[in-house]
Each structure stands twice: as C-alpha cells, then as structure tokens.
C-alpha positions as protocol buffer text, in pm:
chain_id: "A"
residue {
  index: 1
  type: MET
  ca { x: 3047 y: 1553 z: -1218 }
}
residue {
  index: 2
  type: ARG
  ca { x: 2773 y: 1809 z: -1272 }
}
residue {
  index: 3
  type: PRO
  ca { x: 2422 y: 1660 z: -1286 }
}
residue {
  index: 4
  type: LEU
  ca { x: 2190 y: 1819 z: -1540 }
}
residue {
  index: 5
  type: ALA
  ca { x: 1858 y: 1677 z: -1419 }
}
residue {
  index: 6
  type: ILE
  ca { x: 1683 y: 1361 z: -1307 }
}
residue {
  index: 7
  type: HIS
  ca { x: 1630 y: 1152 z: -1622 }
}
residue {
  index: 8
  type: HIS
  ca { x: 1396 y: 895 z: -1471 }
}
residue {
  index: 9
  type: VAL
  ca { x: 1274 y: 733 z: -1153 }
}
residue {
  index: 10
  type: SER
  ca { x: 1194 y: 361 z: -1136 }
}
residue {
  index: 11
  type: VAL
  ca { x: 931 y: 211 z: -908 }
}
residue {
  index: 12
  type: ASN
  ca { x: 828 y: -149 z: -860 }
}
residue {
  index: 13
  type: VAL
  ca { x: 462 y: -227 z: -924 }
}
residue {
  index: 14
  type: VAL
  ca { x: 276 y: -551 z: -869 }
}
residue {
  index: 15
  type: ASP
  ca { x: 44 y: -507 z: -1169 }
}
residue {
  index: 16
  type: VAL
  ca { x: 198 y: -311 z: -1458 }
}
residue {
  index: 17
  type: GLU
  ca { x: -133 y: -273 z: -1643 }
}
residue {
  index: 18
  type: ALA
  ca { x: -316 y: -133 z: -1338 }
}
residue {
  index: 19
  type: ALA
  ca { x: -25 y: 95 z: -1251 }
}
residue {
  index: 20
  type: THR
  ca { x: 1 y: 223 z: -1609 }
}
residue {
  index: 21
  type: ARG
  ca { x: -372 y: 300 z: -1615 }
}
residue {
  index: 22
  type: PHE
  ca { x: -339 y: 490 z: -1286 }
}
residue {
  index: 23
  type: TYR
  ca { x: -42 y: 698 z: -1393 }
}
residue {
  index: 24
  type: VAL
  ca { x: -188 y: 772 z: -1739 }
}
residue {
  index: 25
  type: GLU
  ca { x: -562 y: 809 z: -1671 }
}
residue {
  index: 26
  type: VAL
  ca { x: -542 y: 957 z: -1321 }
}
residue {
  index: 27
  type: LEU
  ca { x: -210 y: 1143 z: -1299 }
}
residue {
  index: 28
  type: GLY
  ca { x: -179 y: 1244 z: -1666 }
}
residue {
  index: 29
  type: ALA
  ca { x: 144 y: 1062 z: -1758 }
}
residue {
  index: 30
  type: VAL
  ca { x: 205 y: 985 z: -2124 }
}
residue {
  index: 31
  type: PRO
  ca { x: 306 y: 631 z: -2232 }
}
residue {
  index: 32
  type: ARG
  ca { x: 635 y: 595 z: -2418 }
}
residue {
  index: 33
  type: ALA
  ca { x: 677 y: 347 z: -2703 }
}
residue {
  index: 34
  type: ASP
  ca { x: 1057 y: 318 z: -2684 }
}
residue {
  index: 35
  type: ARG
  ca { x: 1091 y: 69 z: -2396 }
}
residue {
  index: 36
  type: PRO
  ca { x: 1304 y: -219 z: -2520 }
}
residue {
  index: 37
  type: ALA
  ca { x: 1234 y: -585 z: -2441 }
}
residue {
  index: 38
  type: LEU
  ca { x: 1412 y: -620 z: -2108 }
}
residue {
  index: 39
  type: GLY
  ca { x: 1298 y: -968 z: -2008 }
}
residue {
  index: 40
  type: PHE
  ca { x: 1056 y: -847 z: -1741 }
}
residue {
  index: 41
  type: GLY
  ca { x: 732 y: -652 z: -1740 }
}
residue {
  index: 42
  type: GLY
  ca { x: 723 y: -279 z: -1719 }
}
residue {
  index: 43
  type: ALA
  ca { x: 633 y: 48 z: -1883 }
}
residue {
  index: 44
  type: TRP
  ca { x: 802 y: 380 z: -1950 }
}
residue {
  index: 45
  type: LEU
  ca { x: 601 y: 699 z: -1903 }
}
residue {
  index: 46
  type: ASP
  ca { x: 666 y: 1070 z: -1952 }
}
residue {
  index: 47
  type: VAL
  ca { x: 578 y: 1283 z: -1651 }
}
residue {
  index: 48
  type: GLY
  ca { x: 632 y: 1650 z: -1720 }
}
residue {
  index: 49
  type: GLY
  ca { x: 967 y: 1621 z: -1895 }
}
residue {
  index: 50
  type: GLN
  ca { x: 1114 y: 1337 z: -1690 }
}
residue {
  index: 51
  type: GLN
  ca { x: 1044 y: 967 z: -1718 }
}
residue {
  index: 52
  type: LEU
  ca { x: 885 y: 724 z: -1477 }
}
residue {
  index: 53
  type: HIS
  ca { x: 980 y: 361 z: -1530 }
}
residue {
  index: 54
  type: LEU
  ca { x: 740 y: 102 z: -1390 }
}
residue {
  index: 55
  type: LEU
  ca { x: 909 y: -230 z: -1313 }
}
residue {
  index: 56
  type: GLU
  ca { x: 705 y: -543 z: -1254 }
}
residue {
  index: 57
  type: GLY
  ca { x: 798 y: -681 z: -913 }
}
residue {
  index: 58
  type: ALA
  ca { x: 725 y: -682 z: -543 }
}
residue {
  index: 59
  type: THR
  ca { x: 710 y: -339 z: -385 }
}
residue {
  index: 60
  type: PRO
  ca { x: 945 y: -270 z: -95 }
}
residue {
  index: 61
  type: ALA
  ca { x: 821 y: -186 z: 252 }
}
residue {
  index: 62
  type: SER
  ca { x: 713 y: 175 z: 284 }
}
residue {
  index: 63
  type: LEU
  ca { x: 984 y: 354 z: 481 }
}
residue {
  index: 64
  type: GLY
  ca { x: 913 y: 707 z: 364 }
}
residue {
  index: 65
  type: GLN
  ca { x: 1045 y: 669 z: 10 }
}
residue {
  index: 66
  type: HIS
  ca { x: 848 y: 858 z: -253 }
}
residue {
  index: 67
  type: PHE
  ca { x: 888 y: 1080 z: -555 }
}
residue {
  index: 68
  type: ALA
  ca { x: 722 y: 1415 z: -616 }
}
residue {
  index: 69
  type: ILE
  ca { x: 526 y: 1543 z: -914 }
}
residue {
  index: 70
  type: LEU
  ca { x: 525 y: 1920 z: -952 }
}
residue {
  index: 71
  type: VAL
  ca { x: 177 y: 2053 z: -1031 }
}
residue {
  index: 72
  type: ALA
  ca { x: 67 y: 2403 z: -1131 }
}
residue {
  index: 73
  type: ASP
  ca { x: -245 y: 2414 z: -910 }
}
residue {
  index: 74
  type: LEU
  ca { x: -244 y: 2177 z: -615 }
}
residue {
  index: 75
  type: ASP
  ca { x: -598 y: 2259 z: -503 }
}
residue {
  index: 76
  type: ALA
  ca { x: -737 y: 2190 z: -851 }
}
residue {
  index: 77
  type: ALA
  ca { x: -539 y: 1865 z: -869 }
}
residue {
  index: 78
  type: VAL
  ca { x: -685 y: 1750 z: -536 }
}
residue {
  index: 79
  type: VAL
  ca { x: -1040 y: 1829 z: -652 }
}
residue {
  index: 80
  type: GLU
  ca { x: -982 y: 1644 z: -981 }
}
residue {
  index: 81
  type: LEU
  ca { x: -833 y: 1339 z: -812 }
}
residue {
  index: 82
  type: ARG
  ca { x: -1110 y: 1317 z: -554 }
}
residue {
  index: 83
  type: ALA
  ca { x: -1369 y: 1339 z: -834 }
}
residue {
  index: 84
  type: LYS
  ca { x: -1196 y: 1034 z: -986 }
}
residue {
  index: 85
  type: GLY
  ca { x: -1229 y: 848 z: -655 }
}
residue {
  index: 86
  type: VAL
  ca { x: -863 y: 877 z: -555 }
}
residue {
  index: 87
  type: GLU
  ca { x: -786 y: 907 z: -186 }
}
residue {
  index: 88
  type: VAL
  ca { x: -572 y: 1217 z: -145 }
}
residue {
  index: 89
  type: GLY
  ca { x: -484 y: 1417 z: 163 }
}
residue {
  index: 90
  type: ASP
  ca { x: -550 y: 1783 z: 221 }
}
residue {
  index: 91
  type: PRO
  ca { x: -262 y: 2005 z: 101 }
}
residue {
  index: 92
  type: VAL
  ca { x: -28 y: 2133 z: 371 }
}
residue {
  index: 93
  type: ALA
  ca { x: 242 y: 2397 z: 375 }
}
residue {
  index: 94
  type: ILE
  ca { x: 599 y: 2273 z: 367 }
}
residue {
  index: 95
  type: GLY
  ca { x: 823 y: 2575 z: 393 }
}
residue {
  index: 96
  type: ALA
  ca { x: 696 y: 2818 z: 130 }
}
residue {
  index: 97
  type: ALA
  ca { x: 558 y: 2536 z: -88 }
}
residue {
  index: 98
  type: ARG
  ca { x: 256 y: 2307 z: -46 }
}
residue {
  index: 99
  type: GLN
  ca { x: 218 y: 1931 z: -77 }
}
residue {
  index: 100
  type: THR
  ca { x: -7 y: 1632 z: -38 }
}
residue {
  index: 101
  type: PHE
  ca { x: 27 y: 1261 z: -106 }
}
residue {
  index: 102
  type: VAL
  ca { x: -145 y: 982 z: -299 }
}
residue {
  index: 103
  type: GLN
  ca { x: -63 y: 615 z: -351 }
}
residue {
  index: 104
  type: ASP
  ca { x: -56 y: 416 z: -673 }
}
residue {
  index: 105
  type: PRO
  ca { x: -235 y: 77 z: -691 }
}
residue {
  index: 106
  type: SER
  ca { x: 81 y: -98 z: -561 }
}
residue {
  index: 107
  type: GLY
  ca { x: 109 y: 132 z: -259 }
}
residue {
  index: 108
  type: ASN
  ca { x: 393 y: 351 z: -387 }
}
residue {
  index: 109
  type: VAL
  ca { x: 370 y: 698 z: -237 }
}
residue {
  index: 110
  type: ILE
  ca { x: 359 y: 998 z: -470 }
}
residue {
  index: 111
  type: GLU
  ca { x: 391 y: 1353 z: -345 }
}
residue {
  index: 112
  type: LEU
  ca { x: 201 y: 1622 z: -532 }
}
residue {
  index: 113
  type: HIS
  ca { x: 403 y: 1940 z: -491 }
}
residue {
  index: 114
  type: ALA
  ca { x: 325 y: 2305 z: -569 }
}
residue {
  index: 115
  type: ARG
  ca { x: 576 y: 2586 z: -562 }
}
residue {
  index: 116
  type: PRO
  ca { x: 497 y: 2903 z: -368 }
}
residue {
  index: 117
  type: GLY
  ca { x: 290 y: 3167 z: -543 }
}
C-alpha cells in the first residue's frame, strides 16, 4: 500500500449546527453539499483540500487526540481568532515549525500549525 494523502478526518460533536458554524465562520472551512443521508446527524466540510466530517455524538475524553490545520500565517490567525472571541494559546516553536491550539464548541482540540519560514 502507498497512501496518497489523508482524505478526511471525522470528529464527534455534540451540536452539529454549533460545530458547523464554528468551523465555517471561525476557521474558514467550506460546507460540502454531497453528504448522503446516513441516519445520523453530521456535516462534511472542506478544510484546505482535505475534508472534515462532523459526526453527531458524544465526544470522547480528551487524551491528547487532535488534528492540525496548516495555516500560512500563524500570528495573523491568532490575532483574527482572538478578535472573534476565540480562546487561543500563544504560538510556540515545535522543532522548526510553530503551533498553537484551539477547541471547537464540543471540546475537540485543533492544532493550528505553521511551517518554518
């Protein structure tokens, strides 16, 4: 097997509508219209070329699991998020890159990641 890329990540959210608003209005995701009727609530979003699938359900205990969104300018993203009232940490170096974290309305952790340079 030779993986080509990550196609999507799925996360459980307690309130699909609130989570969708957060990911679209705050983090810039784009809603997809091709989610089939699966028998449970959810939403499919585009996030920079990959998909994020929101699944209605209880969120698991936070044990360090997260996914990362690559951003072009981490400092500008932090300023923008704080202006929107989002609690976001100060960026820190991680190797040659930089990162910080935010949480969605269900408590899922999202890393904001910037490459070096």
